[in-house]
C-alpha positions, 0 to 999 in steps of 0.5 A, a space after each residue: 288776689 283779684 283774677 283779671 276779670 275781676 280787676 277789670 270790674 273793679 277799675 270800672 266802679 266809682 273810686 270811692 266803692 273800690 275797696 269794698 267792691 275788691 272786698 267782696 270779689 274776693 270773699 266771692 260773697 252770695 249775690 241776689 239778683 233782682 229787677 231795680 226801679 230806682 235808676 233812670 231807664 238808661 241803667 240795666 234794669 237787673 241789679 247784682 248786689 251782695 245778698 247781705 247788702 242789698 244796697 251796694 250794687 255790683 252791677 247792673 245788666 239788661 236781663 237776668 240772665 246776662 246779671 246771672 252769666 257776669 256774677 258767675 264770671 267774678 267769682 260770686 255765687 247767685 242764690 234765690 
């Protein structure tokens, strides 16, 4: 069952991504943090994505440190 932090995060994503997001959060998957350059400058630069599915972004944050903190708060495991 998702905790309150995870539920709030799932509620913020596109409706078509919510089920997959919830599955990743429930599983506590291994994630990577990387500097994304695919989006416009208004999107934070540091993406968090499942290690085995980097096309699916868990979220983006302004720094690698914040991204790591947020990923861990969501119950995810940051790997290098």
